[in-house]
C-alpha positions in Angstrom: 0.0 0.0 0.0 2.6 2.5 -1.1 2.6 5.4 -3.4 2.6 5.2 -7.2 5.8 3.3 -7.8 8.9 4.5 -9.5 10.3 3.0 -12.6 12.5 0.6 -10.6 10.0 -0.7 -8.1 7.2 -1.8 -10.3 8.3 -5.3 -11.2 5.5 -7.2 -9.7 2.5 -5.0 -10.7 -0.9 -6.4 -11.7 -1.0 -9.8 -10.0 1.9 -11.8 -11.5 5.7 -12.0 -11.8 6.8 -10.4 -15.0 9.6 -9.1 -17.1 8.2 -5.6 -17.3 9.2 -2.8 -15.1 5.5 -2.2 -14.8 4.3 -5.8 -14.6 1.7 -8.0 -16.3 -0.2 -11.2 -16.3 0.3 -13.2 -19.5 -1.5 -13.4 -22.8 -4.4 -15.8 -22.1 -4.8 -16.6 -25.8 -1.4 -18.4 -25.9 -1.0 -19.7 -22.4 -3.8 -20.5 -19.9 -3.7 -18.4 -16.8 -3.6 -21.6 -14.7 -0.3 -22.6 -16.4 1.1 -19.1 -16.0 0.8 -18.9 -12.3 4.0 -19.5 -10.4 4.4 -22.3 -7.9 3.2 -20.3 -4.9 0.7 -20.9 -2.3 -2.2 -18.6 -2.8 -4.0 -16.0 -4.8 -3.5 -13.0 -4.8 -0.4 -13.1 -2.6 2.1 -13.9 -5.4 3.7 -10.5 -5.9 0.9 -8.1 -6.6 2.0 -4.5 -6.4 -0.6 -2.7 -4.4 -0.4 0.4 -6.5 -1.6 -1.6 -9.5 -5.3 -2.0 -8.6 -6.5 -5.5 -9.3 -10.0 -6.7 -9.6 -9.3 -10.1 -8.2 -12.9 -11.2 -8.5 -12.6 -11.0 -12.3 -9.3 -12.9 -12.2 -10.8 -15.7 -10.1 -13.6 -16.0 -12.7 -11.0 -16.5 -15.4 -9.2 -19.1 -13.4 -12.4 -21.0 -12.8 -13.2 -20.8 -16.6 -9.9 -22.4 -17.3 -10.6 -25.3 -14.9 -8.7 -24.2 -11.9 -10.4 -24.9 -8.5 -9.7 -22.4 -5.8 -10.5 -22.4 -2.1 -11.6 -19.1 -0.6 -9.7 -18.1 2.5 -11.3 -14.7 2.9 -13.9 -12.9 0.6 -12.5 -9.4 1.2 -9.2 -8.1 2.5 -9.5 -4.5 1.3 -11.8 -2.7 -1.1 -11.0 -0.8 -4.3 -12.7 0.3 -7.5 -11.9 1.1 -11.2 -12.0 4.7 -12.2 -11.3 7.0 -15.2 -9.0 9.7 -13.9 -9.8 12.9 -15.8 -8.0 16.2 -16.0 -10.2 19.1 -14.6 -10.2 21.0 -17.9 -11.7 18.0 -19.7 -14.1 17.3 -16.9 -15.5 20.9 -16.9 -16.2 20.6 -20.7 -18.5 17.7 -19.9 -20.2 18.2 -16.6 -22.5 21.3 -16.8 -22.3 21.4 -13.0 -23.4 17.7 -12.9 -21.4 14.6 -12.2 -19.8 13.2 -15.4 -20.9 9.6 -16.3 -18.9 6.8 -17.8 -21.0 7.1 -21.0 -20.2 10.8 -21.3 -16.5 10.0 -21.2 -16.9 7.4 -23.9 -19.0 9.9 -26.1 -16.3 12.6 -25.7 -13.6 10.1 -26.7 -15.7 9.1 -29.7 -16.0 12.7 -30.8 -12.3 13.2 -30.5 -12.6 15.8 -27.8 -10.5 14.0 -25.2 -7.4 12.0 -25.4 -7.9 8.7 -23.5 -5.8 5.7 -22.6 -6.4 2.4 -21.0 -4.5 -0.8 -20.2 -4.5 -4.2 -21.9 -7.5 -6.2 -20.6 -5.5 -9.4 -20.9 -3.0 -8.0 -18.5 -4.5 -5.3 -16.4 -7.7 -5.9 -14.4 -9.0 -2.3 -14.6 -8.6 -2.6 -18.4 -10.7 -5.7 -18.3 -13.2 -4.0 -16.1 -13.3 -1.1 -18.5 -13.7 -3.3 -21.6 -16.6 -5.2 -19.9 -18.4 -2.0 -18.9 -17.9 -0.5 -22.4 -19.3 -3.5 -24.2 -22.2 -3.7 -21.7 -23.2 -0.1 -22.4 -22.7 -0.6 -26.1 -25.2 -3.4 -25.9 -27.7 -1.0 -24.3 -27.8 -2.9 -21.0 -27.1 0.2 -18.9 -30.8 1.0 -19.6 -32.3 -2.4 -18.7 -29.5 -3.6 -16.5 -29.5 -7.1 -17.9 -26.2 -9.0 -17.9 -24.1 -8.9 -21.0 -23.9 -12.2 -22.9 -21.6 -13.8 -25.4 -24.2 -13.4 -28.1 -24.4 -9.6 -27.3 -20.7 -9.0 -27.9 -20.9 -10.8 -31.3 -23.6 -8.4 -32.5 -22.7 -6.0 -35.3 -23.8 -3.0 -33.3 -21.6 -3.8 -30.4 -18.5 -4.6 -32.5 -19.0 -1.5 -34.6 -19.2 0.7 -31.5 -16.1 -0.9 -30.0 -14.0 -0.5 -33.2 -15.1 3.1 -33.6 -14.1 3.8 -29.9 -10.7 2.1 -30.5 -10.1 4.4 -33.4 -10.0 7.4 -31.1 -8.0 5.8 -28.2 -4.7 7.6 -27.7 -2.7 4.7 -26.3 -3.0 1.3 -24.8 -0.2 0.0 -22.6 0.2 -3.3 -20.8 -0.7 -1.8 -17.4 -1.8 1.7 -16.4 1.4 2.3 -14.5 3.1 3.0 -17.8 0.5 5.6 -18.6 1.0 7.3 -15.2 4.8 7.3 -15.9 4.1 9.0 -19.3 1.5 11.3 -17.9 3.4 12.7 -15.0 6.2 14.4 -17.0 3.9 15.2 -19.9 0.4 16.2 -18.6 -0.8 16.9 -22.1 -0.3 13.2 -23.1 -3.8 12.3 -21.9 -7.0 13.9 -20.8 -8.2 10.7 -19.1 -6.7 7.4 -18.0 -8.3 4.2 -16.6 -6.8 3.1 -13.3 -7.6 1.9 -9.8 -9.1 4.3 -7.3 -6.2 3.8 -4.8 -3.7 4.8 -7.5 -5.9 7.7 -8.5 -5.8 9.0 -4.9 -2.0 8.6 -4.8 -1.6 10.3 -8.2 -3.5 13.3 -6.9 -0.7 13.9 -4.5 1.7 14.6 -7.4 2.3 18.2 -8.4 0.0 19.2 -11.2 -2.5 16.4 -10.6 -4.1 17.7 -7.4 -7.4 18.5 -9.2 -7.9 15.2 -11.1 -11.5 14.0 -11.0 -12.5 10.3 -10.8 -15.4 8.7 -12.8 -16.0 5.3 -11.2 -17.3 2.3 -13.0 -17.3 -1.5 -13.0 -17.7 -4.4 -10.6 -16.6 -4.3 -6.9 -13.0 -5.0 -6.2 -12.7 -6.9 -2.9 -9.2 -8.4 -2.9 -10.3 -11.9 -2.0 -7.7 -14.4 -0.7 -7.9 -17.8 -2.2 -5.7 -20.9 -2.1 -4.6 -22.6 -5.3 -4.8 -26.4 -5.9 -1.2 -27.0 -4.8 -1.6 -25.1 -1.5 -0.9 -27.5 1.4 -3.0 -27.8 4.5 -0.2 -26.1 6.6 0.0 -23.3 4.1 -3.8 -22.8 4.1 -3.7 -22.5 7.9 -0.9 -19.8 7.5 -3.1 -18.0 5.0 -6.1 -18.0 7.3 -3.9 -16.5 10.0 -2.7 -13.9 7.6 -6.3 -13.1 6.6 -7.3 -12.7 10.2 -4.4 -10.3 10.7 -5.2 -8.3 7.5 -8.9 -7.8 8.4 -8.2 -6.8 12.0 -9.2 -3.3 13.0 -5.6 -1.9 13.2 -4.7 -3.2 9.7 -7.9 -2.0 8.2 -7.2 1.4 9.6 -3.7 1.3 8.1 -5.2 0.3 4.8 -7.5 3.3 4.8 -4.5 5.6 5.5 -3.1 4.3 2.2 -6.4 4.9 0.4 -7.6 1.3 0.3 -11.1 0.6 1.4 -12.0 4.3 1.4 -14.5 3.6 -1.3 -16.2 5.5 -4.1 -19.7 4.7 -5.1 -20.3 3.4 -8.6 -23.5 4.6 -10.3 -25.9 1.9 -11.3 -25.6 2.9 -15.0 -21.8 2.1 -14.9 -22.0 -1.0 -12.8 -22.6 -4.2 -14.9 -23.9 -7.4 -13.3 -21.2 -9.9 -12.5 -19.6 -11.5 -15.5 -18.5 -15.2 -15.6 -15.1 -16.4 -16.9 -16.5 -17.6 -20.3 -17.8 -14.1 -21.1 -14.7 -12.3 -19.8 -12.5 -14.6 -21.9 -14.5 -14.0 -25.0 -14.3 -10.2 -24.4 -10.5 -10.5 -24.3 -10.5 -12.4 -27.6 -12.7 -9.8 -29.2 -10.5 -7.0 -28.0 -7.4 -8.7 -29.4 -9.0 -9.2 -32.8 -10.5 -5.8 -33.1 -8.4 -3.4 -31.0 -6.6 -1.9 -34.0 -9.8 -0.7 -35.6 -8.6 -1.3 -39.2 -5.2 0.3 -38.7 -2.1 -1.6 -39.7 0.5 -1.8 -37.0 4.1 -1.6 -38.1 6.6 -2.9 -35.6 10.4 -2.9 -36.1 12.4 -5.1 -33.7 15.8 -3.6 -33.1 17.9 -6.1 -31.2 21.4 -5.5 -29.7 23.7 -8.4 -30.7 26.9 -7.0 -29.3 29.3 -9.4 -27.5 27.9 -8.8 -24.1 24.6 -10.4 -25.2 26.3 -13.8 -24.7 26.5 -13.1 -20.9 23.9 -14.8 -18.8 22.4 -16.4 -21.9 20.8 -13.1 -22.7 20.5 -13.6 -26.5 19.6 -17.3 -26.2 16.7 -16.5 -23.9 15.6 -13.6 -26.0 15.4 -15.8 -29.0 13.1 -18.2 -27.2 11.0 -15.3 -25.9 10.5 -13.9 -29.4 9.8 -17.4 -30.8 6.9 -17.7 -28.3 5.7 -14.1 -28.5 5.1 -14.2 -32.2 2.0 -16.3 -31.6 0.3 -13.2 -30.2 0.7 -11.2 -33.4 -2.5 -10.6 -35.5 -2.1 -11.4 -39.1 -1.9 -8.4 -41.5 0.3 -6.3 -39.3 3.9 -5.7 -40.5 7.0 -6.8 -38.6 10.7 -6.3 -39.3 13.9 -7.3 -37.6 17.2 -5.3 -37.4 20.2 -6.3 -35.4 23.1 -4.1 -34.4 26.6 -4.6 -32.9 29.4 -2.8 -34.8 26.8 -1.8 -37.4 23.1 -2.4 -38.1 22.0 -5.3 -40.2 18.5 -5.7 -41.8 17.7 -9.3 -40.9 14.1 -9.1 -42.1 12.5 -6.2 -43.9 9.1 -4.9 -42.7 6.5 -7.2 -44.2 2.9 -8.3 -43.6 2.7 -11.0 -40.9 1.3 -14.3 -42.0 2.3 -18.0 -41.7 5.2 -17.6 -44.2 6.6 -14.4 -42.8 6.3 -15.9 -39.3 8.7 -18.7 -40.3 11.1 -16.1 -41.9 11.1 -14.1 -38.7 11.8 -17.2 -36.6 14.6 -18.2 -38.9 16.1 -14.7 -38.8 16.0 -14.6 -35.0 17.7 -18.0 -34.7 20.6 -16.8 -36.9 21.5 -13.9 -34.5 25.0 -14.2 -32.9 26.5 -12.1 -30.1 29.7 -10.3 -31.1 31.2 -6.8 -31.5 30.6 -3.3 -30.1 27.3 -1.4 -29.6 26.4 1.1 -32.4 23.0 1.6 -30.8 21.9 4.8 -32.6 23.2 3.6 -35.9 20.7 0.8 -35.6 18.0 3.2 -34.4 18.6 5.4 -37.5 18.1 2.5 -39.9 15.0 1.2 -38.1 13.4 4.7 -38.0 14.2 5.2 -41.7 12.3 2.0 -42.6 9.3 2.9 -40.4 9.1 6.5 -41.7 9.1 5.2 -45.3 6.2 2.9 -44.4 4.4 5.9 -42.8 4.6 7.8 -46.0 2.8 4.9 -47.7 0.3 4.4 -44.9 -0.2 7.6 -42.9 -3.1 6.0 -40.9 -0.9 3.1 -39.7 0.5 2.8 -36.2 4.3 2.7 -35.9 6.4 1.2 -33.1 10.0 0.5 -32.6 10.9 -2.1 -30.0 14.5 -1.5 -28.9 16.3 -4.1 -26.8 19.8 -3.3 -25.6 22.0 -4.7 -22.8 24.7 -2.0 -22.9 25.6 1.6 -23.5 26.4 3.0 -26.9 30.2 2.5 -27.6 30.5 3.8 -31.1 28.7 5.6 -34.0 25.8 8.1 -33.7 24.6 9.6 -30.4 21.1 10.3 -29.2 21.5 14.0 -29.8 22.1 13.2 -33.5 18.6 11.7 -33.8 16.4 13.4 -31.2 14.8 15.8 -33.7 14.2 12.9 -36.2 12.6 10.8 -33.4 10.4 13.8 -32.5 9.1 14.2 -36.1 9.0 10.5 -37.0 5.6 9.5 -35.7 7.1 6.4 -34.3 6.7 5.3 -30.7 9.9 3.9 -29.4 9.7 1.3 -26.6 13.1 0.6 -25.1 13.9 -2.5 -23.0 16.8 -2.2 -20.6 18.4 -5.7 -20.6 21.7 -5.2 -18.7 24.1 -2.5 -17.7 22.6 0.3 -19.8 22.4 4.0 -19.5 18.8 4.0 -18.3 18.6 7.8 -18.1 19.4 8.0 -21.8 16.8 5.3 -22.6 14.2 7.3 -20.5 15.0 10.4 -22.5 14.6 8.5 -25.8 11.3 7.0 -24.7 9.9 10.3 -23.5 10.4 12.0 -26.8 7.5 10.1 -28.2 5.5 9.6 -25.0 6.6 6.0 -24.1 8.3 4.4 -21.2 11.3 2.1 -20.5 10.8 -1.6 -19.6 13.2 -3.5 -17.4 14.2 -6.9 -18.9 16.3 -9.8 -17.6 17.0 -13.2 -19.0 14.6 -14.6 -16.4 11.7 -12.3 -17.3 12.2 -11.6 -20.9 9.8 -14.2 -22.2 6.8 -12.7 -20.3 7.8 -9.2 -21.2 8.1 -9.8 -24.9 4.8 -11.7 -24.9 3.0 -8.9 -23.2 4.4 -6.2 -25.4 3.6 -8.1 -28.6 0.2 -8.9 -27.3 -0.6 -5.3 -26.4 0.8 -3.7 -29.5 0.2 -6.3 -32.3 
């Protein structure tokens, strides 16, 4: 229950161990959540970052849908809620001296009047809560308050509404912690961001965010404690004792000091009936298939293959991570691969992703070898040139450069040589810090195009690459 975490203390956010500095669960489309859980004793006590609000009730439903039985230890440890945090200037345009509703925020986003971001609903529970509420309202059930059904979300009206909404979304990141990190130094990046209420209250303590307004929505978040199938009887008894301690009066008072359990009422028109795991899983799949709203995504992989990538099996584990993560890429998007050591090498030109190009990408990845120095910005220049050429041909596309490096630049161009080009490129650069890097320089690079730096390691790179591919492609 601490403040919004810094870039270096976010490694366990959003319910599961992860390779991201900001944390994720895994892509459920490629790996069942039940298989993704680590060999620990209970849920949700396996590394959740309290600043990343988690609707554990939704996550339990997904576990049950995937066939995992859980044993409830305690139904509620602390309370929380999902909210849309809105800048006061945007809020005043909508409210006419009345409270702003969830539907009004959606309408303002659809009209292009506010810049909104939310997190990946496969990875971030408030994102899933948001998606479910959005689809429920699109189906018209905010008027009759009937539950959303699988048949509802397959209707043309609902799909059309969702795709139109996605067209106007400013950004989607794996978790909302990244958006907070982008928002704090650049308040104009967003007018509204989906997050947990506890994090909203902590963010209001940051300079320039004191007047943020919360629009609550979604299902109750109660932080239940449940044992997993491999939890022993002894461990369950320890969990019961922990639960008794957590719900004691002194601990609940402490929780309220850190903005847990303080509560914010959710209006009925933004509070869908409880969803089961089958429906939530289908909503995630629909999001994955339609999230790009007809836009082609162009992703250039820029991989450091300098000699230091041989250490700690960095390159070997990266190869495996990419080989698994490609399964999350939607066909039709374009993917390319450039490596760099002493000089950049185009291993695979940007090309539409399908079964054949997938095999070419996998083959190119397996041919990478660690050797030489680190001409980082020479590689960046080549990757940017290819993406900017693609942007000339498809101005409506979405352009990303995923940079992974384990060291500092040792030769060639410098960041100052490219900063103006990065600014004008229209490319969002996503750096991954994979070793002894100049993180301040990577932060500067990321911030030019309103992105953030991710912290990788050989142990966590598989989850990280999967989550980034799943979110962006």
